[in-house]
NUFI-971220 format. One record per residue (C-alpha): residue number from 1; residue in one letter; x, y, z. Coordinates in Angstrom, 3 decimals. Example, Ala and Ser with C-alpha at 12.3 -4.5 7.8 and 13.67 -1.06 7.14 Angstrom:
<sites>
SITE   i aa       xx       yy       zz
SITE   1  A   12.300   -4.500    7.800
SITE   2  S   13.670   -1.060    7.140
</sites>
This chain:
<sites>
SITE   i aa       xx       yy       zz
SITE   1  M  104.758  112.337   77.848
SITE   2  S  107.433  111.957   80.659
SITE   3  Q  108.874  108.520   81.547
SITE   4  R  107.332  109.023   85.096
SITE   5  K  103.769  109.747   83.949
SITE   6  T  103.910  106.630   81.537
SITE   7  A  104.884  104.470   84.514
SITE   8  E  102.173  105.888   86.702
SITE   9  I   99.836  105.280   83.697
SITE  10  M  101.323  101.754   83.269
SITE  11  K  100.887  100.943   87.009
SITE  12  V   97.224  102.098   87.163
SITE  13  H   96.223  100.012   83.889
SITE  14  M   97.888   96.782   85.153
SITE  15  R   96.079   97.163   88.750
SITE  16  K   92.615   97.801   87.191
SITE  17  Y   93.577   94.906   84.623
SITE  18  E   94.266   92.649   87.615
SITE  19  A   91.092   93.607   89.673
SITE  20  A   88.746   93.285   86.475
SITE  21  G   89.318   89.548   85.961
SITE  22  Q   89.469   90.161   82.250
SITE  23  T   91.451   88.636   79.619
SITE  24  A   94.064   91.000   78.318
SITE  25  I   92.290   91.349   74.858
SITE  26  S   88.945   92.320   76.422
SITE  27  Y   90.541   94.833   78.796
SITE  28  C   92.583   96.516   75.922
SITE  29  N   89.556   96.860   73.749
SITE  30  K   87.632   98.448   76.582
SITE  31  H   90.360  100.878   77.531
SITE  32  K   91.464  101.372   74.036
SITE  33  L   94.922  100.132   74.563
SITE  34  A   97.027   98.383   71.712
SITE  35  L   97.594   94.739   72.981
SITE  36  A  101.240   95.172   72.131
SITE  37  T  101.724   98.183   74.433
SITE  38  F   99.762   96.362   77.189
SITE  39  Y  102.102   93.391   76.936
SITE  40  Y  105.102   95.702   76.673
SITE  41  W  104.161   97.447   79.876
SITE  42  R  103.389   94.278   81.750
SITE  43  K  106.945   93.009   80.830
SITE  44  K  108.503   96.378   81.778
SITE  45  L  106.746   96.321   85.252
SITE  46  S  107.503   92.688   86.180
SITE  47  E  111.354   93.529   85.390
SITE  48  V  111.114   96.421   87.691
SITE  49  Q  109.634   94.235   90.416
SITE  50  D  112.202   91.440   89.776
SITE  51  H  114.948   94.101   90.527
SITE  52  Q  113.185   95.457   93.545
SITE  53  E  112.988   91.949   95.128
SITE  54  I  116.752   91.392   95.132
SITE  55  Q  118.168   91.818   98.628
SITE  56  F  121.358   91.343   99.891
SITE  57  R  122.444   90.264  103.408
SITE  58  E  125.899   90.930  104.954
SITE  59  I  127.755   87.719  105.604
SITE  60  K  129.954   87.784  108.853
SITE  61  L  132.485   85.089  109.164
SITE  62  N  134.514   83.660  111.777
SITE  63  A  138.127   83.197  111.239
SITE  64  A  137.881   79.421  112.046
SITE  65  V  135.808   77.586  109.961
SITE  66  N  135.383   73.914  111.192
SITE  67  S  132.882   72.198  108.723
SITE  68  T  134.290   70.427  105.815
SITE  69  V  130.902   71.631  104.060
SITE  70  I  129.649   74.947  103.854
SITE  71  R  125.992   75.300  102.745
SITE  72  I  124.521   78.725  101.724
SITE  73  Q  121.084   78.927  100.816
SITE  74  Y  119.220   81.748   99.576
SITE  75  V  115.795   82.881   99.993
SITE  76  N  114.951   82.254   96.126
SITE  77  G  115.994   78.451   96.696
SITE  78  V  119.483   78.719   95.102
SITE  79  T  121.872   76.544   97.281
SITE  80  I  125.766   76.821   97.146
SITE  81  L  127.817   73.882   98.734
SITE  82  I  131.492   74.615   99.513
SITE  83  E  133.606   71.589  100.307
SITE  84  G  136.637   71.875  102.234
SITE  85  E  137.871   74.637  104.494
SITE  86  P  137.699   77.766  102.478
SITE  87  S  138.931   80.926  103.892
SITE  88  P  136.833   83.712  104.988
SITE  89  S  138.327   85.998  102.318
SITE  90  Y  137.629   83.190   99.601
SITE  91  I  134.009   83.177  100.857
SITE  92  R  133.772   86.869  100.725
SITE  93  E  135.224   86.998   97.173
SITE  94  L  132.508   84.521   96.152
SITE  95  A  129.666   86.438   97.921
SITE  96  G  130.973   89.839   96.194
SITE  97  C  131.397   91.313   99.720
</sites>
């Protein structure tokens, strides 16, 4: 079976499982799935979703930074505080731009 077909089957089963409101064991017994396979699929799909949710935004900087503390807060709650007056190139390097 191709990876693409397997991925489609995994997604269908996860949607059905979530809609069924059953335990994983009950769902697997009903659909003749190995519990280990079910958990493996669920982990793989969550990893794919985690990677798809990562988004980057372009950082545009002015040449003059007048603040003594720069705060960068990401959507996921991670905050970076930079004290002093870093150059725009330093901030670009930190951000990987």
